[in-house]
N, C-alpha and C positions, 0 to 999 in steps of 0.2 A: 155542415153543422149549423144549427139554428140556435145560436147563443143571442137571443133578442135583447135590445136594449130597453125595450118597452116593458112595463110591469107585466107578470105572468098573467094577470087577470083579464089580458087582451088576447090570451091564446085559448083556441078552441080545445076541446077534450083531446083530439088526436095530437094537436101540437104540444100540449103541455107534457104529454107522455114523450113524445119525441125530444123536446128541450131536456127533460130530465135524463133520458138515456144518452144524448149527446153532450150534455153537460159532464155526466159521469166519464164519458171518454176524455172530454177536454181535461178534466181533473187529472187523468192518469197521464196525458200528454205532459201537463205542467209537472207532474212528479216524476217525469222521466221513465215511466212504466210501459210506454209503448213508443214505437218508432214513426207511425203514420201521424198524419195531420199536424205535424210540428209547426209548419208554415202557413196554416189556414188563417185567412183573413179574419175570420170571427175571433181568433184568440189573440190578434193584436193588442187589444186593450188590456188583456190580462198579462201578456207577456211584458208590456211596456209598464205595467204597475209594479211599484216597489216590493210589494207584498203579493205576489201573483197567486200563490197557493191559497192564501187567506182569503183573497178575493173571490177565487172560485168556490171556496167553501161557503162564503156569504152568498154568492148567486144561487148556489144549490140549496141553501137554507131557505131562501126566498122562494124558490121553485117548490120545494118541499112543503113549505107552510101554504102556499097557494092551493097545492094540491090537496092537502089535508082538509082545508076548507069546503074542497069539493066533494069530499068523501073518498078520496082515493088512499091507498095505502102504499105509498113509496116507502122503501126501506131506509130508515133514518141511520141505520148502521153504516151505510156506506159513505156517510159524510160526517164530519165533525161539526155539529149543529151550533153555529155561531152567527149571530145577526150581523148585518153590515155595519162597520165602524166608520168608514170613510167611502165617499163617492167616488167612482171612477168617471172620468170626463169622457162625455159623448158628444159628438158634434151635432149640432141642429140639424145638419144635411143626413146624418144617420137615422136620427129620429124620424124625420120626415120621410125618409125612404121607407122605414119599416112601417109607419103608420099608413102610408099609401098603399104599401104592398097588402097590408091587412084589409084595408078599405076594398081593394080590388077583389079580394078573396071572400069578401062578405063576412069576415069574422068579427069585425067591429063596425060601429058607425060614428059618425061626427056628432 
């Protein structure tokens, strides 16, 4: 699962599509509609958040918004389009890890 902490603008075209699909899967996990991936490490920040479903909806809204700006047509009917109301804490180490990973892949630059 690629539920990145960094803004989706740092995702290349292939990754933004993958994040959208995997985010929809994560949404189903949080809604109890699938048995797989319940304990996936990328879900921890959503599971530990008081309003986990709302947080996932907001995450998917951000992905959808970025995809629209790129000219993609992701199905908005699959989410409840709501902007982020509160921030979900992410450690500096997680952000550094993701940024370094993207630098190595050549997806973004410093």
